[in-house]
Steps between C-alpha positions, in 0.01 A plus 500: 500500500299352213242345730439815699452708184334222302684572178428291196782387273391765254519780758841379610614514137372858477693601813816339365456677166441837666812445712705427187364806319547721804864392528573583136267799443419615858127469422272269304219578261208274410630484144844383618350238731277363223792487258738332745241242608366439149140584593241744367507849653135469596566202723766689697263761647298258715812340643652839580183610679511178702864557598420862593208387719739267683735793561779351288525766228433867441271513200283753321347442157735626227766577760824344607500186714741455789526247779413596855745392770277199566480424127876530458558259786256248349648541150855455626399179681338368182817592305718328764299177472540513122875562517563223757300242304649599165852485645438151635350376174763650272818484707448185704267289284646647177163571341539737204448866592177558309331191642633572851359854482158383378484225763611735778225740395242229564659362816552839668126527560461177694822448694460558873759687708626191684567317174660809346733549796595132496579532130717804573687299767542204263648721227729659761607153612578399140697822451709465817538133589845377392343174381260678266547809285570524129647151457205350686242676283700405189484138615122540515497634142716206389265261680201654322672453165613143552241372747768362728759641739870518417639235738846656516364844592262344755780300663715812520215693662412216739868477591484859626222411742631463851313261729330660804 
């Protein structure tokens, strides 16, 4: 979707912010967008006009801002990419929440759909394979701390592997 609409990272961030505000307040205002994004109110207007020209938002100067159906679909896809990446970074790789969120915010703009779907499948595999799961990810955390695997845990895991 990004390629066909040619959205910059900045415009994607605006859509995501409007989606968040719309979910909590039903509408967004320029002031709220500027505050949430930590930008000057004057810089918001140009971006909103651009999004309106692309048919992604309903916007009139000094009025409320809402997503169009097309804008909502794009914003929800951006949000999904963010959530999937953050989940992987924080839950699987055990990156602290704040860093995982900031990194996901940068990665969400460049990850392609094939890679994202493969990541979703990998996380699903980790969650459901009897040889992985919580003890497996904890072993990874232990490995990161010590720099070496726990031989006893590895032997136990390898012992569960059945030859083809």
